[in-house]
Structure formats: C-alpha cells, structure tokens
C-alpha positions in Angstrom: 0.0 0.0 0.0 1.4 3.5 -0.8 1.7 5.9 2.1 -0.2 8.7 0.6 -3.4 6.8 0.1 -3.2 5.0 3.4 -6.1 5.8 5.9 -6.6 4.5 9.5 -10.2 3.4 10.7 -10.9 4.0 14.3 -13.8 2.4 16.4 -16.4 5.0 17.5 -17.0 3.1 20.7 -13.6 2.2 22.1 -11.5 4.6 20.0 -9.0 2.0 18.9 -7.5 1.8 15.5 -8.5 -1.6 14.1 -8.2 -1.3 10.3 -5.9 0.3 7.6 -7.3 0.9 4.2 -6.7 3.1 1.1 -8.8 5.5 -0.8 -8.3 7.9 -3.6 -8.2 11.3 -2.1 -8.7 13.2 -5.3 -12.2 11.7 -5.9 -13.4 11.2 -2.3 -13.0 14.3 -0.2 -15.1 13.5 2.7 -14.0 11.1 5.5 -14.9 7.6 5.2 -17.3 5.8 7.7 -17.7 2.1 7.5 -19.5 -0.5 9.8 -16.9 -3.2 10.7 -16.3 -5.7 13.2 -14.3 -4.5 16.4 -12.4 -7.3 18.0 -12.2 -5.3 21.3 -15.9 -4.5 21.5 -16.8 -8.0 20.1 -19.4 -6.4 17.8 -20.1 -4.4 14.6 -19.5 -0.8 15.2 -19.1 2.2 13.1 -15.4 3.0 12.2 -14.5 6.5 11.1 -11.4 7.6 9.2 -8.7 9.2 11.2 -5.7 11.3 10.3 
C-alpha cells in the first residue's frame, strides 16, 4: 500500500485503530465511515477515518 493513500479506521465506541485501508483522496474528499467488526468490543460498530 502506498503511504499517501493510506487511511486509518478507528472504532467510534472504544477509540482504537483496528483497520488500515486506502482511498483515492482526489475523488473522495469527505471522511470514510464504515460499519466493521471491532475485536475489542466484540461486535459490529461504526468505524471512522482518522488522520
């Protein structure tokens, strides 16, 4: 993964960074929000993009 397209996804409940992903920052300007599984909360929660 190239570093300039790399984003971190943080759980909204426990505030831990669980996933790394990439996105095209030229086409998608807003922050990404995905519902993913958090292994610390042990359930599906909303994960938001962080810096």
